[in-house]
Each structure stands twice: as structure tokens, then as C-alpha cells.
MILUMKE-466046 format. One record per residue (C-alpha): residue number from 0; chain; x, y, z. Coordinates in Angstrom, 1 decimal. Layout:
! residues N
(r NUM,"A",(X,Y,Z))
...
***
This chain:
! residues 216
(r 0,"A",(28.6,-113.9,-10.8))
(r 1,"A",(25.9,-111.1,-11.1))
(r 2,"A",(23.9,-109.8,-14.4))
(r 3,"A",(24.4,-106.2,-13.5))
(r 4,"A",(26.3,-104.4,-16.4))
(r 5,"A",(27.5,-101.5,-14.5))
(r 6,"A",(31.3,-101.5,-13.9))
(r 7,"A",(32.6,-101.8,-10.8))
(r 8,"A",(35.8,-100.8,-8.9))
(r 9,"A",(38.4,-98.3,-10.7))
(r 10,"A",(36.1,-98.9,-14.0))
(r 11,"A",(32.4,-98.2,-12.5))
(r 12,"A",(31.1,-95.5,-14.4))
(r 13,"A",(31.0,-91.6,-13.5))
(r 14,"A",(27.7,-91.0,-11.7))
(r 15,"A",(25.9,-88.6,-13.6))
(r 16,"A",(25.8,-84.4,-12.8))
(r 17,"A",(23.3,-83.6,-10.0))
(r 18,"A",(20.3,-82.4,-11.6))
(r 19,"A",(18.7,-79.1,-9.8))
(r 20,"A",(15.4,-78.1,-10.2))
(r 21,"A",(13.1,-75.4,-9.2))
(r 22,"A",(9.2,-75.9,-9.7))
(r 23,"A",(10.2,-78.4,-12.4))
(r 24,"A",(12.9,-76.7,-14.1))
(r 25,"A",(16.3,-77.3,-14.4))
(r 26,"A",(19.0,-75.3,-12.7))
(r 27,"A",(22.2,-75.3,-14.9))
(r 28,"A",(24.6,-75.3,-12.0))
(r 29,"A",(27.9,-77.1,-11.4))
(r 30,"A",(27.5,-76.9,-7.6))
(r 31,"A",(26.8,-80.0,-6.0))
(r 32,"A",(24.6,-80.1,-2.2))
(r 33,"A",(23.5,-76.9,-2.8))
(r 34,"A",(22.8,-75.8,1.1))
(r 35,"A",(19.6,-75.4,2.7))
(r 36,"A",(19.8,-71.6,2.8))
(r 37,"A",(19.8,-71.2,-1.2))
(r 38,"A",(17.1,-73.7,-1.5))
(r 39,"A",(14.7,-71.9,1.0))
(r 40,"A",(16.2,-68.6,-0.7))
(r 41,"A",(14.9,-70.2,-4.3))
(r 42,"A",(11.6,-71.5,-2.9))
(r 43,"A",(10.8,-67.8,-0.8))
(r 44,"A",(11.5,-65.4,-3.9))
(r 45,"A",(10.6,-67.7,-7.0))
(r 46,"A",(7.3,-66.3,-7.5))
(r 47,"A",(8.6,-62.9,-7.1))
(r 48,"A",(11.2,-63.4,-9.5))
(r 49,"A",(9.1,-64.7,-12.4))
(r 50,"A",(6.6,-62.1,-11.4))
(r 51,"A",(9.0,-59.2,-12.2))
(r 52,"A",(10.1,-60.8,-15.3))
(r 53,"A",(6.4,-61.3,-16.6))
(r 54,"A",(5.8,-57.8,-15.9))
(r 55,"A",(8.5,-56.7,-17.7))
(r 56,"A",(8.7,-59.3,-20.7))
(r 57,"A",(5.1,-60.4,-21.1))
(r 58,"A",(5.8,-63.7,-21.5))
(r 59,"A",(5.9,-66.0,-18.9))
(r 60,"A",(7.8,-68.8,-20.7))
(r 61,"A",(10.9,-66.4,-21.0))
(r 62,"A",(10.3,-65.2,-17.5))
(r 63,"A",(10.9,-68.6,-16.4))
(r 64,"A",(14.0,-68.8,-18.2))
(r 65,"A",(15.2,-65.7,-17.1))
(r 66,"A",(14.6,-66.4,-13.2))
(r 67,"A",(16.1,-69.8,-13.5))
(r 68,"A",(19.3,-68.6,-14.9))
(r 69,"A",(19.4,-65.9,-12.0))
(r 70,"A",(18.9,-68.6,-9.8))
(r 71,"A",(22.0,-70.6,-11.4))
(r 72,"A",(24.3,-67.4,-11.1))
(r 73,"A",(23.3,-67.2,-7.5))
(r 74,"A",(23.9,-70.9,-7.0))
(r 75,"A",(27.3,-70.6,-8.6))
(r 76,"A",(28.2,-67.7,-6.3))
(r 77,"A",(26.2,-68.4,-3.3))
(r 78,"A",(29.0,-68.1,-0.5))
(r 79,"A",(30.1,-64.6,-1.8))
(r 80,"A",(26.7,-63.3,-2.1))
(r 81,"A",(25.8,-64.5,1.4))
(r 82,"A",(29.1,-62.1,2.4))
(r 83,"A",(27.7,-59.1,0.4))
(r 84,"A",(26.3,-55.9,2.6))
(r 85,"A",(22.8,-56.6,1.2))
(r 86,"A",(22.0,-59.9,-0.1))
(r 87,"A",(18.8,-59.1,-1.2))
(r 88,"A",(19.8,-55.8,-3.2))
(r 89,"A",(22.6,-57.6,-4.6))
(r 90,"A",(20.1,-60.6,-6.1))
(r 91,"A",(17.4,-57.9,-7.1))
(r 92,"A",(21.0,-56.1,-9.1))
(r 93,"A",(21.2,-59.4,-10.7))
(r 94,"A",(17.6,-59.9,-11.9))
(r 95,"A",(16.7,-56.8,-13.1))
(r 96,"A",(20.5,-56.7,-15.3))
(r 97,"A",(18.9,-60.3,-16.9))
(r 98,"A",(15.9,-58.8,-17.3))
(r 99,"A",(17.0,-56.2,-19.2))
(r 100,"A",(19.5,-58.2,-21.5))
(r 101,"A",(16.3,-59.9,-22.4))
(r 102,"A",(14.7,-56.8,-22.9))
(r 103,"A",(16.8,-55.4,-25.5))
(r 104,"A",(17.6,-58.7,-27.0))
(r 105,"A",(13.8,-58.9,-27.6))
(r 106,"A",(13.6,-55.1,-29.3))
(r 107,"A",(10.9,-54.5,-26.4))
(r 108,"A",(12.3,-51.3,-25.3))
(r 109,"A",(9.1,-49.0,-25.9))
(r 110,"A",(6.9,-51.8,-24.8))
(r 111,"A",(8.5,-51.5,-21.4))
(r 112,"A",(8.5,-48.1,-21.5))
(r 113,"A",(4.9,-47.8,-22.8))
(r 114,"A",(3.8,-50.3,-19.8))
(r 115,"A",(5.7,-48.5,-17.3))
(r 116,"A",(3.9,-44.9,-18.5))
(r 117,"A",(0.6,-46.5,-18.6))
(r 118,"A",(1.1,-47.5,-14.9))
(r 119,"A",(2.0,-43.8,-14.2))
(r 120,"A",(-1.2,-42.6,-16.1))
(r 121,"A",(-3.3,-44.7,-14.1))
(r 122,"A",(-1.4,-43.3,-10.7))
(r 123,"A",(-2.5,-39.7,-11.9))
(r 124,"A",(-6.1,-40.6,-12.5))
(r 125,"A",(-6.2,-42.3,-8.9))
(r 126,"A",(-4.7,-39.3,-7.6))
(r 127,"A",(-7.1,-36.9,-9.5))
(r 128,"A",(-10.1,-39.0,-8.0))
(r 129,"A",(-8.9,-39.0,-4.5))
(r 130,"A",(-8.6,-35.3,-4.6))
(r 131,"A",(-11.3,-34.4,-6.3))
(r 132,"A",(-13.3,-31.6,-4.3))
(r 133,"A",(-16.7,-33.1,-5.2))
(r 134,"A",(-16.0,-36.4,-4.5))
(r 135,"A",(-18.2,-37.9,-1.6))
(r 136,"A",(-16.5,-40.0,0.9))
(r 137,"A",(-17.9,-43.8,1.7))
(r 138,"A",(-19.6,-44.5,5.0))
(r 139,"A",(-16.4,-46.1,6.4))
(r 140,"A",(-14.3,-42.5,5.5))
(r 141,"A",(-12.3,-44.3,2.7))
(r 142,"A",(-11.3,-41.5,1.1))
(r 143,"A",(-10.1,-39.7,4.1))
(r 144,"A",(-8.1,-42.3,5.5))
(r 145,"A",(-6.2,-42.5,1.6))
(r 146,"A",(-5.9,-38.8,1.8))
(r 147,"A",(-3.8,-38.9,4.9))
(r 148,"A",(-1.3,-40.8,3.1))
(r 149,"A",(1.7,-39.1,1.2))
(r 150,"A",(2.0,-39.5,-2.6))
(r 151,"A",(4.8,-42.1,-2.2))
(r 152,"A",(2.5,-44.0,0.3))
(r 153,"A",(-0.8,-43.5,-1.8))
(r 154,"A",(0.9,-44.5,-5.0))
(r 155,"A",(2.4,-47.7,-3.6))
(r 156,"A",(-0.9,-49.0,-2.5))
(r 157,"A",(-2.7,-48.1,-6.0))
(r 158,"A",(0.3,-50.1,-7.9))
(r 159,"A",(0.7,-53.3,-5.4))
(r 160,"A",(-2.4,-53.7,-3.6))
(r 161,"A",(-4.9,-52.3,-6.6))
(r 162,"A",(-3.0,-53.1,-9.4))
(r 163,"A",(-1.1,-56.5,-8.0))
(r 164,"A",(2.4,-55.4,-9.0))
(r 165,"A",(5.7,-56.4,-7.5))
(r 166,"A",(7.9,-54.2,-5.5))
(r 167,"A",(10.3,-53.8,-8.3))
(r 168,"A",(7.7,-52.9,-10.9))
(r 169,"A",(6.5,-50.4,-8.8))
(r 170,"A",(10.1,-49.1,-8.2))
(r 171,"A",(10.8,-49.2,-11.6))
(r 172,"A",(7.5,-46.6,-12.2))
(r 173,"A",(8.2,-44.6,-9.1))
(r 174,"A",(11.9,-44.4,-9.9))
(r 175,"A",(12.8,-45.4,-6.2))
(r 176,"A",(14.9,-47.9,-4.7))
(r 177,"A",(12.9,-51.2,-3.7))
(r 178,"A",(13.4,-50.9,0.0))
(r 179,"A",(11.9,-47.3,-0.3))
(r 180,"A",(8.6,-49.0,-1.9))
(r 181,"A",(8.4,-51.7,0.5))
(r 182,"A",(8.8,-49.0,3.6))
(r 183,"A",(6.0,-46.7,1.8))
(r 184,"A",(3.9,-49.6,1.4))
(r 185,"A",(4.0,-51.2,5.0))
(r 186,"A",(3.4,-47.3,6.4))
(r 187,"A",(0.3,-46.8,4.3))
(r 188,"A",(-1.0,-50.3,5.4))
(r 189,"A",(-0.7,-50.2,8.9))
(r 190,"A",(-2.3,-47.0,8.7))
(r 191,"A",(-5.3,-48.2,6.3))
(r 192,"A",(-5.7,-50.8,8.9))
(r 193,"A",(-6.5,-48.8,11.6))
(r 194,"A",(-9.7,-47.6,9.9))
(r 195,"A",(-10.8,-50.1,7.7))
(r 196,"A",(-9.8,-53.5,9.7))
(r 197,"A",(-12.3,-52.7,12.0))
(r 198,"A",(-15.1,-52.5,10.1))
(r 199,"A",(-13.6,-55.9,8.7))
(r 200,"A",(-13.5,-54.5,5.1))
(r 201,"A",(-9.5,-55.1,4.6))
(r 202,"A",(-8.1,-57.9,5.5))
(r 203,"A",(-4.4,-59.1,5.6))
(r 204,"A",(-2.9,-60.7,2.5))
(r 205,"A",(-0.2,-63.6,2.5))
(r 206,"A",(2.1,-61.0,0.6))
(r 207,"A",(2.3,-58.7,3.8))
(r 208,"A",(3.6,-61.4,6.0))
(r 209,"A",(6.7,-62.5,3.7))
(r 210,"A",(9.7,-65.1,4.9))
(r 211,"A",(12.5,-62.9,5.9))
(r 212,"A",(14.7,-61.8,2.8))
(r 213,"A",(11.9,-62.0,0.6))
(r 214,"A",(10.6,-59.5,-1.6))
(r 215,"A",(6.8,-58.9,-2.6))
***
């Protein structure tokens, strides 16, 4: 006879629901045995999801809640999302929709518009500095290299490289698709590397070599 109080056989107590966590935060999902590719997607994109939500909501706790909620929704519908024409765009849409709902619920629409507006003002100021006829170039030709970029390429470098903004935030500022931001940024950085890396003034960052399917 055993002292184990746990019932056995047909009277055994049901196993507790599996708990899925993302960096310590519980993901409310009824999905059992989450597929490895979903777990990889979460690990690859978690910081990006939270980072964009923080940029828009200015509250890391709320931003983390939003990210976990979106990942929970993605987990429930993961097989169908995998069959979507563009997984990245599908999940991006879910994230921005969830953030938009929180912005409205918290009544901070004006704050978000002001935040985006300030970013646009900084871009205008940077363009004026770049094209100032009295500006003197550096010894390494930085102004000349930047001046050869298109306006959109220059804007993405300022937003992502200098201001440290996410692709989605930059897309919101510029009113373009996130993929357009990534393409413009990658093209700009390829050009700048040819000028600056030779002088060891520009080093690749980890965000410039993301895992497949990850936004930056």
C-alpha cells in the first residue's frame, strides 16, 4: 500500500493544463504541444513585438501584455497562419491591430500622433542639415555618402540606425509598408558600408543579420 494520495486508474485527477510561457510571461493558449516552428517564431520576434508596442504605448508592462496576447492568438491559429500568403504581414497586422485597440482604450491617440509627429520633425531637421550648402563634410566623406541616398533611404537610416526605432514604427512615421522600410534600409546600409567600413567607422549590428522571418 502506498502513501501517495493521488488517485489512480479511472479516478486519476486530470493533468493540469499545460502552461506556455514567453520569457516568463504566461501565454493564455489552449494549444497543447506547441510546434517547434512557432516557438522559434516567438523567440525570434518577441523583442520586436514588445519594442514596437513600447514605442506606441510608452508603457513596457502594457506592451508586454499586448505582445503575449498576440502570440497567444497566433498560437491558436498557427496552422492556418502558416498557410497565409505572407506570414510576416499577417502577424504584423495582428500586432498593429492589438496595439491600436490599446491606444484607443487608454485614450492616448493624441500622444501617439505627437510621438510620430516629433519623429517626422527630426527627419526634416536632419535633411536640412544634410543639404545645408554651408555644411562641411567630414574627412571620410560621410555627408557625401549620405547625400547619395534617396530620401526614403536616408529617412530609414535616421529612424532605425540613429533613433533606434523598429521597422513598424518607421513604417508608421513614413506611411509605407514595413517591407519597404526594410528594403530601403538594407539598400542604404549596403551603400554606406562601402564608404565607412573601409575606415572601420561602421560595424554591422546584430539586427542587420536577423533570423529568417524576423522583423527589426
